[in-house]
KOLKOLTOR-444280 format. One record per atom (N, C-alpha, C): residue number from 0; x, y, z; atom name. Coordinates in Angstrom, 3 decimals, always signed. Layout:
BEGIN
VORO    k        c1        c2        c3   a
VORO  NUM         X         Y         Z  CA
...
% end
This chain:
BEGIN
VORO    k        c1        c2        c3   a
VORO    0    -7.210   -13.039   +19.723   N
VORO    0    -6.976   -13.739   +18.286  CA
VORO    0    -5.197   -12.942   +18.339   C
VORO    1    -4.525   -13.972   +18.271   N
VORO    1    -2.702   -13.489   +18.260  CA
VORO    1    -2.634   -13.377   +16.729   C
VORO    2    -1.972   -12.304   +16.239   N
VORO    2    -1.830   -12.131   +15.095  CA
VORO    2    -0.231   -12.573   +14.618   C
VORO    3    +0.196   -12.943   +13.468   N
VORO    3    +1.178   -13.111   +12.972  CA
VORO    3    +1.152   -13.284   +11.668   C
VORO    4    +2.573   -12.327   +10.814   N
VORO    4    +2.356   -12.522    +9.627  CA
VORO    4    +2.628   -14.155    +8.959   C
VORO    5    +3.405   -14.893    +9.859   N
VORO    5    +3.475   -16.144    +9.484  CA
VORO    5    +2.079   -17.169    +9.505   C
VORO    6    +1.122   -16.803    +9.811   N
VORO    6    +0.037   -17.246    +9.720  CA
VORO    6    -0.582   -16.923    +8.414   C
VORO    7    +0.076   -16.294    +7.995   N
VORO    7    -0.656   -16.044    +6.341  CA
VORO    7    -0.004   -16.422    +5.171   C
VORO    8    +1.567   -17.192    +5.853   N
VORO    8    +2.136   -17.420    +4.617  CA
VORO    8    +1.824   -18.874    +4.074   C
VORO    9    +1.115   -19.684    +4.836   N
VORO    9    +0.842   -20.854    +4.395  CA
VORO    9    -0.202   -20.659    +2.846   C
VORO   10    -1.224   -19.724    +2.912   N
VORO   10    -2.005   -19.321    +1.965  CA
VORO   10    -1.210   -18.830    +1.015   C
VORO   11    -0.218   -17.807    +1.182   N
VORO   11    +0.501   -17.053    -0.130  CA
VORO   11    +1.260   -18.156    -0.615   C
VORO   12    +1.836   -19.149    +0.132   N
VORO   12    +2.567   -19.959    -0.508  CA
VORO   12    +1.934   -20.897    -1.471   C
VORO   13    +0.468   -21.057    -1.431   N
VORO   13    -0.169   -21.490    -2.603  CA
VORO   13    +0.049   -21.336    -3.997   C
VORO   14    +0.405   -20.176    -3.651   N
VORO   14    +0.326   -18.889    -5.465  CA
VORO   14    +1.901   -18.858    -5.951   C
VORO   15    +1.423   -19.490    -7.097   N
VORO   15    +2.863   -19.746    -7.846  CA
VORO   15    +2.664   -19.048    -9.114   C
VORO   16    +3.292   -17.678    -9.242   N
VORO   16    +2.646   -16.741   -10.040  CA
VORO   16    +3.341   -17.493   -11.232   C
VORO   17    +2.374   -17.263   -12.467   N
VORO   17    +3.022   -17.939   -13.577  CA
VORO   17    +3.336   -16.594   -14.652   C
VORO   18    +4.195   -16.791   -16.019   N
VORO   18    +4.668   -15.907   -16.377  CA
VORO   18    +3.127   -15.088   -17.171   C
VORO   19    +3.143   -13.934   -17.379   N
VORO   19    +2.298   -13.277   -17.987  CA
VORO   19    +0.767   -13.208   -16.920   C
VORO   20    +0.785   -13.948   -16.033   N
VORO   20    -0.518   -13.947   -14.857  CA
VORO   20    +0.201   -12.789   -13.714   C
VORO   21    -0.778   -11.735   -13.730   N
VORO   21    -0.440   -10.660   -12.647  CA
VORO   21    -1.042   -10.987   -11.148   C
VORO   22    -0.403   -11.358   -10.409   N
VORO   22    -0.817   -11.644    -8.973  CA
VORO   22    -1.408   -10.335    -8.150   C
VORO   23    -2.333   -10.138    -7.591   N
VORO   23    -2.818    -9.183    -6.782  CA
VORO   23    -3.380    -9.458    -5.553   C
VORO   24    -3.098    -8.666    -4.509   N
VORO   24    -3.777    -8.574    -3.314  CA
VORO   24    -4.195    -7.198    -2.513   C
VORO   25    -5.264    -7.493    -1.216   N
VORO   25    -5.663    -6.430    -0.823  CA
VORO   25    -5.135    -6.916    +0.846   C
VORO   26    -4.593    -5.720    +1.472   N
VORO   26    -4.582    -5.759    +2.690  CA
VORO   26    -4.959    -4.695    +3.622   C
VORO   27    -5.042    -5.289    +4.580   N
VORO   27    -5.732    -4.740    +5.895  CA
VORO   27    -5.043    -3.754    +6.768   C
VORO   28    -4.869    -2.850    +6.713   N
VORO   28    -3.997    -2.529    +8.240  CA
VORO   28    -4.947    -1.630    +9.295   C
VORO   29    -4.456    -1.785   +10.525   N
VORO   29    -5.252    -1.193   +11.273  CA
VORO   29    -6.583    -1.993   +12.449   C
VORO   30    -5.976    -3.568   +12.291   N
VORO   30    -6.720    -4.208   +12.699  CA
VORO   30    -6.840    -4.061   +14.187   C
VORO   31    -8.006    -4.377   +15.427   N
VORO   31    -7.589    -4.052   +16.388  CA
VORO   31    -6.425    -4.604   +17.103   C
VORO   32    -5.852    -5.752   +16.490   N
VORO   32    -4.707    -6.370   +17.516  CA
VORO   32    -3.443    -5.790   +16.621   C
VORO   33    -3.323    -4.787   +15.908   N
VORO   33    -2.438    -4.462   +14.984  CA
VORO   33    -1.461    -3.381   +16.046   C
VORO   34    -0.106    -3.350   +15.589   N
VORO   34    +0.538    -2.149   +16.151  CA
VORO   34    +1.554    -2.004   +15.076   C
VORO   35    +2.542    -1.116   +14.864   N
VORO   35    +3.018    -0.233   +14.072  CA
VORO   35    +3.801    -1.732   +13.511   C
VORO   36    +4.585    -2.467   +14.711   N
VORO   36    +5.379    -3.927   +14.083  CA
VORO   36    +4.597    -4.615   +12.981   C
VORO   37    +3.483    -4.881   +13.739   N
VORO   37    +2.744    -5.908   +13.020  CA
VORO   37    +2.214    -5.204   +11.422   C
VORO   38    +1.621    -3.977   +11.780   N
VORO   38    +1.768    -3.304   +10.287  CA
VORO   38    +2.853    -3.535    +9.450   C
VORO   39    +3.849    -3.342    +9.481   N
VORO   39    +5.068    -3.172    +9.044  CA
VORO   39    +5.506    -4.562    +8.662   C
VORO   40    +4.962    -5.902    +8.958   N
VORO   40    +5.072    -7.131    +8.964  CA
VORO   40    +4.278    -7.215    +7.558   C
VORO   41    +3.102    -6.660    +7.513   N
VORO   41    +1.783    -7.300    +6.507  CA
VORO   41    +2.545    -6.322    +5.323   C
VORO   42    +3.233    -5.080    +5.608   N
VORO   42    +3.947    -4.476    +4.176  CA
VORO   42    +5.071    -4.983    +3.806   C
VORO   43    +5.772    -5.632    +4.939   N
VORO   43    +7.026    -6.894    +4.302  CA
VORO   43    +6.782    -7.875    +3.606   C
VORO   44    +5.103    -8.391    +4.212   N
VORO   44    +4.719    -9.745    +3.237  CA
VORO   44    +4.261    -9.263    +1.985   C
VORO   45    +3.735    -7.970    +1.819   N
VORO   45    +3.376    -7.721    +0.508  CA
VORO   45    +4.251    -7.661    -0.393   C
VORO   46    +5.633    -7.080    -0.147   N
VORO   46    +6.302    -6.850    -0.510  CA
VORO   46    +7.232    -8.230    -0.869   C
VORO   47    +7.064    -9.176    -0.282   N
VORO   47    +7.856   -10.533    -0.826  CA
VORO   47    +7.670   -10.552    -2.572   C
VORO   48    +8.101   -11.566    -2.962   N
VORO   48    +8.023   -12.222    -4.524  CA
VORO   48    +6.561   -12.517    -5.229   C
VORO   49    +5.498   -12.363    -3.992   N
VORO   49    +4.022   -12.979    -4.619  CA
VORO   49    +3.216   -12.113    -5.374   C
VORO   50    +3.304   -10.652    -5.266   N
VORO   50    +2.148   -10.021    -5.528  CA
VORO   50    +2.829    -9.297    -6.534   C
VORO   51    +2.142    -8.553    -8.030   N
VORO   51    +2.700    -7.451    -8.823  CA
VORO   51    +1.918    -6.440    -8.181   C
VORO   52    +1.076    -6.168    -7.778   N
VORO   52    +0.015    -5.356    -7.576  CA
VORO   52    -0.369    -5.294    -6.318   C
VORO   53    -0.471    -4.642    -5.351   N
VORO   53    -1.285    -4.396    -3.959  CA
VORO   53    -1.854    -3.636    -3.690   C
VORO   54    -2.999    -3.317    -2.770   N
VORO   54    -3.740    -2.166    -2.268  CA
VORO   54    -4.115    -2.238    -0.739   C
VORO   55    -3.497    -1.345    -0.439   N
VORO   55    -3.708    -1.392    +1.250  CA
VORO   55    -4.798    -0.371    +1.526   C
VORO   56    -5.623    -0.965    +2.573   N
VORO   56    -6.719    -0.056    +3.250  CA
VORO   56    -7.032    -0.101    +4.752   C
VORO   57    -7.241    +1.135    +5.446   N
VORO   57    -7.276    +1.038    +6.680  CA
VORO   57    -8.860    +0.713    +7.003   C
VORO   58    -8.506    -0.187    +7.848   N
VORO   58    -9.749    -1.348    +8.722  CA
VORO   58   -10.988    +0.127    +8.559   C
VORO   59   -12.206    -0.347    +7.854   N
VORO   59   -13.245    +0.691    +8.215  CA
VORO   59   -14.542    -0.253    +8.789   C
VORO   60   -14.891    +0.524   +10.044   N
VORO   60   -15.970    -0.162   +10.586  CA
VORO   60   -17.260    +0.107   +10.169   C
VORO   61   -18.122    -0.841   +10.521   N
VORO   61   -19.714    -1.038    +9.947  CA
VORO   61   -20.513    -1.221   +11.025   C
VORO   62   -21.456    -0.415   +10.804   N
VORO   62   -22.470    -0.680   +12.435  CA
VORO   62   -22.959    -2.018   +12.283   C
VORO   63   -23.008    -3.119   +13.374   N
VORO   63   -23.800    -4.154   +13.392  CA
VORO   63   -22.693    -5.199   +13.211   C
VORO   64   -21.406    -4.839   +12.856   N
VORO   64   -20.580    -5.976   +12.793  CA
VORO   64   -19.920    -6.538   +13.849   C
VORO   65   -19.665    -7.396   +14.301   N
VORO   65   -19.058    -7.980   +15.222  CA
VORO   65   -17.567    -6.811   +15.724   C
VORO   66   -17.014    -6.413   +14.597   N
VORO   66   -15.980    -5.645   +14.865  CA
VORO   66   -15.873    -4.546   +15.265   C
VORO   67   -16.849    -4.074   +15.100   N
VORO   67   -17.585    -2.487   +15.723  CA
VORO   67   -18.064    -2.897   +17.104   C
VORO   68   -18.844    -3.971   +17.362   N
VORO   68   -19.302    -4.225   +18.709  CA
VORO   68   -18.193    -4.395   +19.339   C
VORO   69   -17.102    -4.982   +19.407   N
VORO   69   -15.634    -5.149   +19.974  CA
VORO   69   -14.980    -3.639   +20.002   C
VORO   70   -14.698    -2.479   +19.329   N
VORO   70   -14.363    -1.465   +19.180  CA
VORO   70   -15.246    -0.361   +20.028   C
VORO   71   -16.641    -0.678   +20.071   N
VORO   71   -17.408    +0.132   +20.699  CA
VORO   71   -17.028    +0.049   +22.156   C
VORO   72   -16.789    -1.774   +22.505   N
VORO   72   -16.599    -2.133   +23.971  CA
VORO   72   -15.218    -1.720   +24.326   C
VORO   73   -14.209    -1.580   +23.798   N
VORO   73   -12.607    -1.936   +24.225  CA
VORO   73   -12.076    -0.816   +23.831   C
VORO   74   -12.670    +0.007   +22.299   N
VORO   74   -11.727    +1.088   +22.266  CA
VORO   74   -12.718    +2.196   +22.089   C
VORO   75   -12.103    +3.165   +21.383   N
VORO   75   -12.680    +4.523   +21.079  CA
VORO   75   -13.017    +4.863   +19.921   C
VORO   76   -14.313    +5.150   +19.466   N
VORO   76   -14.654    +5.456   +18.035  CA
VORO   76   -14.341    +6.978   +17.798   C
VORO   77   -13.714    +7.325   +16.808   N
VORO   77   -13.559    +8.513   +16.568  CA
VORO   77   -14.713    +9.292   +15.528   C
VORO   78   -15.636    +8.564   +14.873   N
VORO   78   -16.293    +9.263   +14.334  CA
VORO   78   -18.173    +8.590   +14.967   C
VORO   79   -18.918    +9.423   +15.034   N
VORO   79   -20.150    +8.530   +15.245  CA
VORO   79   -20.564    +8.006   +14.082   C
VORO   80   -20.667    +6.775   +14.067   N
VORO   80   -20.962    +5.775   +13.120  CA
VORO   80   -22.649    +5.830   +12.957   C
VORO   81   -23.075    +6.271   +14.165   N
VORO   81   -24.773    +6.221   +14.223  CA
VORO   81   -25.321    +7.051   +13.281   C
VORO   82   -24.760    +8.491   +12.802   N
VORO   82   -25.307    +9.016   +11.735  CA
VORO   82   -25.355    +8.651   +10.341   C
VORO   83   -24.358    +7.683   +10.220   N
VORO   83   -24.225    +7.711    +8.670  CA
VORO   83   -23.913    +6.022    +8.991   C
VORO   84   -24.080    +5.077    +8.048   N
VORO   84   -23.975    +3.596    +8.144  CA
VORO   84   -22.711    +3.214    +7.981   C
VORO   85   -21.904    +3.910    +7.733   N
VORO   85   -20.252    +3.980    +7.951  CA
VORO   85   -19.771    +5.488    +7.526   C
VORO   86   -18.500    +5.275    +7.598   N
VORO   86   -17.725    +6.287    +7.587  CA
VORO   86   -16.619    +6.053    +6.373   C
VORO   87   -16.403    +6.682    +5.467   N
VORO   87   -15.682    +6.011    +4.511  CA
VORO   87   -14.316    +7.268    +4.009   C
VORO   88   -13.277    +6.558    +4.975   N
VORO   88   -12.669    +7.876    +5.336  CA
VORO   88   -10.787    +7.152    +4.571   C
VORO   89   -10.492    +7.591    +3.261   N
VORO   89    -9.527    +7.045    +2.628  CA
VORO   89    -8.395    +7.340    +3.198   C
VORO   90    -7.789    +6.477    +4.045   N
VORO   90    -6.354    +6.434    +4.825  CA
VORO   90    -6.704    +7.189    +6.042   C
VORO   91    -7.894    +7.378    +6.702   N
VORO   91    -7.975    +8.078    +8.095  CA
VORO   91    -8.469    +6.781    +8.912   C
VORO   92    -8.129    +7.021    +9.888   N
VORO   92    -8.358    +5.796   +11.157  CA
VORO   92   -10.086    +6.203   +11.602   C
VORO   93   -10.644    +5.513   +11.985   N
VORO   93   -11.988    +5.521   +12.522  CA
VORO   93   -11.909    +5.124   +14.261   C
VORO   94   -10.867    +4.213   +14.435   N
VORO   94   -11.045    +4.320   +15.538  CA
VORO   94    -9.565    +4.474   +16.490   C
VORO   95    -9.532    +3.430   +17.878   N
VORO   95    -8.356    +3.632   +18.617  CA
VORO   95    -8.623    +2.807   +19.567   C
VORO   96    -7.300    +2.061   +19.551   N
VORO   96    -7.586    +0.875   +20.908  CA
VORO   96    -6.375    +1.180   +21.452   C
VORO   97    -5.999    +0.166   +23.020   N
VORO   97    -4.677    +0.406   +23.835  CA
VORO   97    -3.687    +0.698   +22.795   C
VORO   98    -3.330    -0.570   +22.248   N
VORO   98    -1.533    -0.216   +21.591  CA
VORO   98    -2.022    +0.227   +20.153   C
VORO   99    -3.278    +0.448   +19.766   N
VORO   99    -3.351    +0.943   +18.252  CA
VORO   99    -4.013    +2.642   +18.347   C
VORO  100    -3.135    +3.358   +17.933   N
VORO  100    -3.361    +5.281   +17.501  CA
VORO  100    -3.531    +5.314   +16.256   C
VORO  101    -4.471    +5.999   +15.830   N
VORO  101    -4.943    +6.420   +14.883  CA
VORO  101    -3.886    +6.758   +13.967   C
VORO  102    -3.009    +7.887   +14.444   N
VORO  102    -2.048    +8.244   +13.830  CA
VORO  102    -0.998    +7.308   +13.386   C
VORO  103    -0.670    +6.267   +14.374   N
VORO  103    +0.188    +5.363   +13.902  CA
VORO  103    -0.616    +4.503   +12.362   C
VORO  104    -1.843    +4.183   +12.560   N
VORO  104    -2.509    +3.721   +11.256  CA
VORO  104    -2.188    +4.623    +9.911   C
VORO  105    -2.472    +5.839   +10.005   N
VORO  105    -2.288    +6.641    +9.129  CA
VORO  105    -0.886    +6.570    +8.644   C
VORO  106    +0.002    +6.773    +9.437   N
VORO  106    +1.479    +6.846    +9.127  CA
VORO  106    +1.764    +5.466    +8.164   C
VORO  107    +1.083    +4.683    +8.712   N
VORO  107    +1.617    +3.201    +8.138  CA
VORO  107    +0.966    +3.052    +6.854   C
VORO  108    -0.289    +3.466    +6.575   N
VORO  108    -0.908    +3.323    +5.244  CA
VORO  108    -0.412    +4.259    +4.646   C
VORO  109    +0.285    +5.103    +4.690   N
VORO  109    +1.088    +5.889    +3.985  CA
VORO  109    +2.665    +5.359    +3.203   C
VORO  110    +3.178    +4.949    +4.313   N
VORO  110    +4.351    +4.012    +4.275  CA
VORO  110    +3.633    +2.797    +3.442   C
VORO  111    +2.811    +1.970    +3.652   N
VORO  111    +2.769    +1.106    +2.918  CA
VORO  111    +2.759    +1.171    +1.028   C
VORO  112    +2.234    +1.828    +0.798   N
VORO  112    +2.302    +2.197    -0.952  CA
VORO  112    +3.580    +2.558    -1.205   C
VORO  113    +3.970    +3.599    -0.608   N
VORO  113    +5.170    +3.907    -0.970  CA
VORO  113    +6.652    +2.735    -0.587   C
VORO  114    +6.698    +1.908    -0.180   N
VORO  114    +7.256    +1.162    +0.374  CA
VORO  114    +7.320    +0.216    -0.615   C
VORO  115    +5.830    -0.030    -0.900   N
VORO  115    +5.880    -1.408    -2.111  CA
VORO  115    +5.834    -0.724    -3.453   C
VORO  116    +5.246    +0.415    -3.822   N
VORO  116    +5.552    +0.466    -5.050  CA
VORO  116    +6.708    +1.436    -5.792   C
VORO  117    +7.622    +2.071    -4.757   N
VORO  117    +8.750    +2.713    -4.979  CA
VORO  117   +10.323    +1.683    -4.722   C
VORO  118   +10.052    +0.677    -4.793   N
VORO  118   +10.831    -0.176    -5.018  CA
VORO  118   +11.478    -0.041    -6.357   C
VORO  119   +12.804    -0.555    -6.437   N
VORO  119   +13.266    -0.532    -7.851  CA
VORO  119   +12.597    -1.622    -8.941   C
VORO  120   +12.281    -3.241    -8.216   N
VORO  120   +11.909    -4.024    -8.778  CA
VORO  120   +10.539    -3.401    -9.665   C
VORO  121    +9.559    -2.504    -8.361   N
VORO  121    +8.377    -2.283    -9.138  CA
VORO  121    +8.384    -1.409    -9.932   C
VORO  122    +9.124    -0.259    -9.856   N
VORO  122    +9.231    +0.421   -10.571  CA
VORO  122    +9.883    +0.038   -12.458   C
VORO  123   +10.520    -1.132   -11.928   N
VORO  123   +11.101    -1.561   -13.367  CA
VORO  123    +9.724    -2.630   -14.060   C
VORO  124    +8.916    -3.017   -13.392   N
VORO  124    +7.814    -3.944   -13.774  CA
VORO  124    +6.932    -2.928   -14.586   C
VORO  125    +6.761    -1.693   -13.626   N
VORO  125    +5.720    -0.872   -14.436  CA
VORO  125    +6.309    +0.072   -15.502   C
VORO  126    +7.602    -0.008   -15.745   N
VORO  126    +7.895    +0.992   -17.065  CA
VORO  126    +7.704    -0.401   -18.053   C
VORO  127    +8.546    -1.403   -17.814   N
VORO  127    +8.284    -2.365   -18.701  CA
VORO  127    +7.416    -3.036   -19.129   C
VORO  128    +5.920    -2.736   -18.140   N
VORO  128    +4.677    -2.994   -19.072  CA
VORO  128    +4.163    -1.985   -19.640   C
VORO  129    +4.678    -0.598   -19.751   N
VORO  129    +3.911    +0.435   -20.203  CA
VORO  129    +4.941    +1.130   -21.390   C
VORO  130    +6.126    +0.579   -21.611   N
VORO  130    +6.744    +1.295   -22.744  CA
VORO  130    +7.428    +0.031   -23.466   C
VORO  131    +7.294    +0.789   -24.757   N
VORO  131    +7.438    -0.418   -26.094  CA
VORO  131    +8.953    +0.066   -26.295   C
VORO  132    +9.816    -0.654   -26.870   N
VORO  132   +11.243    -0.047   -27.395  CA
VORO  132   +11.140    +0.920   -27.959   C
VORO  133   +10.599    +1.419   -29.139   N
VORO  133   +10.074    +2.475   -29.548  CA
VORO  133   +10.235    +4.129   -28.486   C
VORO  134    +9.540    +4.146   -27.417   N
VORO  134    +9.377    +4.922   -26.716  CA
VORO  134   +10.400    +4.905   -25.640   C
VORO  135   +10.998    +3.696   -25.556   N
VORO  135   +12.563    +3.818   -24.844  CA
VORO  135   +13.697    +4.673   -25.540   C
VORO  136   +13.577    +4.131   -27.035   N
VORO  136   +14.566    +5.108   -27.524  CA
VORO  136   +14.212    +6.382   -27.362   C
VORO  137   +13.073    +6.963   -27.967   N
VORO  137   +12.849    +8.564   -27.406  CA
VORO  137   +13.081    +8.600   -26.069   C
VORO  138   +12.950    +8.087   -25.129   N
VORO  138   +13.296    +8.205   -23.898  CA
VORO  138   +14.991    +8.942   -23.422   C
VORO  139   +15.717    +7.942   -24.140   N
VORO  139   +17.149    +7.718   -24.106  CA
VORO  139   +17.245    +8.902   -24.894   C
VORO  140   +16.797    +9.059   -26.177   N
VORO  140   +17.585   +10.412   -27.198  CA
VORO  140   +17.130   +11.775   -26.236   C
VORO  141   +15.671   +11.513   -25.532   N
VORO  141   +15.539   +13.130   -24.722  CA
VORO  141   +16.425   +13.120   -23.740   C
VORO  142   +16.627   +12.159   -22.877   N
VORO  142   +17.717   +12.209   -21.644  CA
VORO  142   +19.165   +12.748   -22.282   C
VORO  143   +19.456   +12.010   -23.312   N
VORO  143   +20.792   +12.343   -23.964  CA
VORO  143   +20.867   +13.910   -24.275   C
VORO  144   +19.690   +14.423   -24.755   N
VORO  144   +19.538   +15.880   -25.158  CA
VORO  144   +19.661   +16.465   -23.827   C
VORO  145   +19.078   +15.978   -23.131   N
VORO  145   +18.884   +17.199   -21.548  CA
VORO  145   +20.078   +17.224   -20.856   C
VORO  146   +20.806   +16.240   -20.611   N
VORO  146   +22.021   +15.854   -19.539  CA
VORO  146   +23.595   +16.088   -20.027   C
VORO  147   +23.326   +15.346   -21.423   N
VORO  147   +24.712   +14.933   -22.289  CA
VORO  147   +25.199   +15.676   -23.292   C
VORO  148   +24.292   +16.686   -24.387   N
VORO  148   +24.702   +17.365   -25.259  CA
VORO  148   +25.034   +18.962   -24.663   C
VORO  149   +26.024   +19.608   -25.498   N
VORO  149   +26.107   +21.033   -24.824  CA
VORO  149   +24.917   +21.702   -25.249   C
VORO  150   +24.963   +23.002   -24.485   N
VORO  150   +23.786   +24.143   -24.766  CA
VORO  150   +23.918   +24.417   -25.886   C
VORO  151   +23.295   +24.709   -26.853   N
VORO  151   +23.651   +25.381   -28.263  CA
VORO  151   +22.593   +26.416   -28.204   C
VORO  152   +22.713   +27.548   -27.275   N
VORO  152   +21.828   +28.726   -27.507  CA
VORO  152   +22.577   +29.915   -27.842   C
VORO  153   +21.911   +30.107   -28.950   N
VORO  153   +22.893   +31.706   -29.841  CA
VORO  153   +22.035   +32.513   -29.107   C
VORO  154   +23.277   +33.363   -28.913   N
VORO  154   +23.037   +34.918   -27.759  CA
VORO  154   +23.077   +35.907   -28.843   C
VORO  155   +22.182   +36.405   -28.774   N
VORO  155   +22.225   +37.675   -29.734  CA
VORO  155   +22.099   +38.894   -29.166   C
VORO  156   +23.054   +39.524   -29.280   N
VORO  156   +23.463   +41.264   -29.080  CA
VORO  156   +22.670   +42.383   -29.910   C
% end
């Protein structure tokens, strides 16, 4: 299977965010055909105008699933999944393939949240959804006191 983020776009274009409706998406990183480039394409797709919230996950293997069988034949498992039914490793890769290295998957997993949630538009969405006018007024006064007012410290000798 040849991957391209373009193959996901038709389904995503069906999403027409309406005011007041938060769209959310889940993305898997570290699929057998992934490379750092395709994982970055996935992150870029998430950063588009369609989703207000996104969660990124590292692909997890399960015994008996076709993906597990494919990895067992063509790649190398980093954990012995026969001991437990699965290994849940938040942000850790569970296998490697020729072009897919665990280190790359883990780096891209960490980058995904940073690139999605630390954009100015996301920060503005977060602040505007959680702070009311009264809170903004208090925040502005606090910032003013912190940075703009002269220090009024009495020194007692």
